[in-house]
N, C-alpha and C positions, 0 to 999 in steps of 0.2 A: 464466191458466195459469201454473203454477210454472216456474221456470227452474232447470236443472241446475247444480249447484255441486260442486266438489271442494275439500276442505280439505287443505292441506299441513301435516303435522305431527300426530302422535298424542299428544304430550306434554300437559302441563297446560293451556297456553294453547290448544292445538288443540282440546281437549275443551271448554274454556270458550267457544271460538268456536262449537262445535256447540250449546252452550246459547243463545248469542245468536241463532243461526239458528232454533232451536226457539221462542224467545220471539217473534221477528218473525213466524213462521208462526202462532203461537197468537193474536197480537193482530190479525192481518189477517182480513178476511172469507173469504179463501181462501188456501191456502199460497202463499207467495211463492217459496220455495226448495225444490228437491228434492235432497237430499244423496245424491250418487252413492257417496260413500265418502271415505276418508282415504288419502292417500299418505304414506309414510314410509320412507326408505331404511334406517333402523336400528330397526325396531319391536322394542321390548323385550317380554318375555313379559307383564309387568304391564300395559303399555299395550295390548297385544293383548287381554288379558282384559277391560280396562275398555271398550274399543271393542265387543267382543262382547257385553258385558252390556247395552249400550244398542242393540244391533242394527245397528251401523254397520260396514260391511265395510272391511277393509284391502285396498286395490286394488293394492298393490305399491309398488315404488320409483318415484321421480319420472321417471327415464328411460323406464321401462316405459310410462308414461302419456303420453309426449310427443305422440303422435298424437291424443289425446283432448282436450287442453287447448283447441285452437281452437274446439271445438264446445260448450263450456260455460264457465261462470264459474269463477274460483278465488279462494281467499283463503289467505294464508300465516299459519297459526296457530302461529308460532314466536317465542318471546320475544326471542331474540338479534337485535338490529338488523342486525349484519353478515351473519348467515346469512339473515335475511329479505331483505336487499337483494340478496344474491347469487342466491337462488332466484327472487325475483320478476323480476329482470332476465333470467334464463335462460328462465323461462316466457313472459315478454313477447316474447322473441326467437322463440319458437315460435308466436306468434300468440295467446297467452293473453290473457284479458280479466279484470281483477281486479274483484271485487265489493266494494262498500262496505256495511258492516254496522253498524247502529246499534240497540242494544237499546232496546226501547220504554220502559224505565225509566231511560234516560239523559236528562239535562236539557240541552237545547240552546238557547242564547240566539239573539238576532237577529244577522243579518249574519255568519253562520258558514259557512265553506266547508270541505268535507271531501273529501280526495282519494281516488281509487280505491284499493281495497285496505285502507282504514282499518277498524279494528274498535274500536267504543266499547261497553264492557260496561255492564251494569246498575249504576246508582248513580254513573256518571261524570257530572260537572257541567262543562259548557262554557259560559263566559260570552259576552258580546257581542263581535262584531267579532274573532273568533278564526279563524285559518287553520291547518288541519291538512293536512299534506302527504300524499303517497301512502304507503300501508302504515304509517301511524301506529297504534300501539296505546295505548288509554287504558283502564286496568284498573279494576275495581270501586272505587268510592269516591274516585277521583282527581278533583282539581279543577284546571281550567285557567282562569285569570283573564282579564279583559277585555284585548283588543288584543294577545293573544299570537300568536306565529308559531312553530309546530312544523314543522320541515322533514321531508323524507321519512325513513321508517324509524325515527322516534323511538319509544321505549317509555316510557310513564309508568306505573309500577307502582302497586299498590294503595295508596290513602290518601295519595299524594303531592299536594302543593299547589304549583302554579305561580302566583305572584302576577301582577299586571297588567303588561302591556307588556313581557313577557319574550320573547326569541328563543332557541329551542332549535334548534341547527343539526343537520344530518342525521346519522343513525346514533348518536344519543346515547341512553343509558339513564338514566332517573331512578328511583332505587330506592324501595322501599316506604317510605312515611311521610316522605320527604324534603320539604324546603321550599325553594323558590327565591324570593328576595325580588324586589320589583318592579324593572323597568327594567334587568335584567341580561341578559347574553348568555352562553349555555353553548355552547362550541365543539363542532364536529362530532366524533363519535366519542368524546366524553367519557363518563365513568361517574360519576354522583353516587350515593354509597353510601346504603343505607337509613338513614333518620332523620337524614341530614345537613341542616344549615341553610346554604344558600349565600347569602353576603352580598356577594360581589363576582364579577366576571366569571370564568368558568372557561375556561382555554386549550383549544384543540383537542387531543383525545386524552388529556387529563388525567383522573386518578382523584382525586376529592376525597371526604373523609369527615369526620365530627365536627361539633361546634357551637362556633364557626362552622367551616364546612367549609374544610379545607386540603388 
């Protein structure tokens, strides 16, 4: 029997999350998830049209759905780590239970742990002995090397490469196509810009860009 789920966020990653759910259902002998709909406090007309085109209802704003969250699963499909952290904490305080979603076309190595609320898109590659925290997003084509630790609410954008034995602290965003070299620490709340090459530790809250990243 499928389990009810609500997706938070109607933007790009929210709809990519719907694709992950659809792929999970298609690969299973019977549907795993029943999408009740999407909640979004600021639904734009174009996002509303794109939801309607795929037959997914907009359920309203997040506060309007407060009473429904304890009776089903939820996933936050919002790319911003800080917004994702704030909303997931709020929903958890209402009794919400986060779902973990792994696309069937993601490659997952041995001895990998994946926290609740994480979303791994198709084409993501996770090597051996990797720990992914709660509500981590790994976008299409991103690679996470062996022995890495990604703390809660980290976002790894498309095509980024995190080399072996790297620690990414909570709330950090790794931009599309960025490269993090081995044995480094990227501090919490940092932003690694798209296509940057990180060759040394990144302080908490810093924004780094370029090759090498500064």
